[in-house]
C-alpha positions in Angstrom: 127.7 115.0 120.9 125.9 113.7 124.0 126.8 110.4 125.5 124.5 107.4 125.6 124.0 105.3 128.7 124.0 101.5 128.0 124.9 98.1 129.5 126.4 95.0 127.8 125.7 91.6 129.4 127.3 88.3 128.3 125.0 85.4 127.3 125.6 81.8 126.5 123.1 81.4 123.6 120.7 83.5 121.7 117.0 82.5 122.2 115.2 81.2 119.2 112.5 83.4 117.6 109.0 82.6 118.3 107.1 82.1 115.1 103.4 82.1 114.9 102.2 78.6 113.8 99.6 79.0 111.1 97.4 82.0 110.5 94.1 83.4 111.8 92.8 82.7 108.3 93.5 78.9 108.5 90.1 78.2 110.1 88.4 79.7 107.1 90.2 77.3 104.7 89.8 74.3 107.1 86.0 74.9 107.3 85.8 75.3 103.5 87.7 72.1 102.9 85.3 70.2 105.2 82.3 71.8 103.5 80.6 70.1 100.6 80.0 73.4 98.6 82.3 74.0 95.7 81.9 77.8 95.8 81.4 80.1 98.8 81.5 83.8 99.6 83.9 84.7 102.5 83.2 87.7 104.6 85.6 88.9 107.3 84.4 91.7 109.5 86.5 94.9 109.2 88.7 93.7 106.3 88.7 94.8 102.7 88.0 92.1 100.1 91.4 92.4 98.4 93.2 92.1 101.7 91.3 88.9 102.6 92.0 87.5 99.2 95.8 88.2 99.6 95.9 86.6 103.1 93.9 83.5 101.9 96.1 83.2 98.8 99.3 83.2 101.0 97.9 80.4 103.2 96.7 78.4 100.1 100.2 78.6 98.6 101.9 77.8 102.0 99.7 74.7 102.5 99.9 73.6 98.8 96.1 73.5 98.4 94.3 73.3 95.1 91.8 76.2 95.7 91.0 79.4 93.9 90.3 82.6 95.6 89.0 85.6 93.7 87.4 89.0 94.3 84.3 90.2 92.3 82.1 93.1 93.2 84.1 93.6 96.5 83.3 90.1 97.7 85.8 87.2 98.2 85.0 83.9 96.6 86.6 80.5 97.5 86.3 77.8 94.9 87.4 74.1 94.9 
């Protein structure tokens, strides 16, 4: 078995993790909430409709919003 070279260094405290605040999908929800339309189609370049639906659903649940997000014919629909 070969030996591994390593160093151990004492520290006082462990740094806190840096969490991302929010999501890149939050602006979509924010703009929709400001909008007067009750139903819109959401298109995100380079992303599959089901992936976008999943991400928006996660953010809707995290924010406790009363919105519906569905996919039909490979398009994402947001509904108030």
